[in-house]
C-alpha positions, 0 to 999 in steps of 0.5 A: 499500499502506497503511502500518502504524505501531506504537507503542513498546511496543504489542507485544502479540498484537493489534497483531502480527495488524493488522500482519500482515493489513495487510502481508501478507494484504490484498496476498494477497487482492487478488492472489488474489482469484479463487481465493479468492472461487471457494472461497468461491462453491464451499463455499456452492454444496456447502452448499446440497446437500449436507452432511457428517455425522461418527459420533462412535461406533462404532456404524457401519463407516463415520465419515463421510457426505456427506448429499445434502439433501432425497433423501428417495428412500429405499430398503432399505440406504441410508443416512439422516440425520435430526434426533433428537427429543430425550431419552437422553443427547442433545439435540434437534436432533442429526444421527444417521445409521443404515442403513434396514432396515424401511420402510413395511409391513414387520413389525417383530417381537420374541422376547425382546429379539431384534428382526427385520424380515419375520422377519429377525433385526436385532440384540438390545437391551440392558436396560441403558445403559452407564451402566446405566439401563434401556432400553424395548423399540422398537415392534414391528407393522407400520412405519406409512406414511412411517417407517422401521426403522434400524439399525446392527450394533454392540451399543450403538447407539441405533436402533429396536430401543429405544423411545427411537429407534422408528421414523424418521418421514420428515419428521425425515430431513434426507436420504440419506446416501452413507458416505465412509470 
């Protein structure tokens, strides 16, 4: 075991941390290397196939999701995670999670600001954001191949009823999201 000597008067945080590291942590890691190595390996393996997504708004009934990376076998009712293209209050590259309510070949219609997928009512689009900026309506018509109409039940959800989100192209989808809680 290496003995660390601290110079008199050297009581700053950095020196105390070095003493702790050499006297406590290194011996601990040597004794428990199998546990810590296994834990790091498990985290790396998990991260290769999955990621966690946390919803920071109240737009969905769930807050935490496990995203299965690359799982593009998406069905109506599934939750998906996708990369935001940018615009509005959010920077490009953020991950969003919403529920798929419309798929390729489905028809999206609107009556005023009410949106329907195949005649089923989805939600009403607000005219303005919480900060008072106007919100353009999302697309209507037949959803093209490899696109999804995404939805969340909250009145303030930024989903496909708004032009800012629109229909989500498959190439932006990072995977299927499984709600945890």
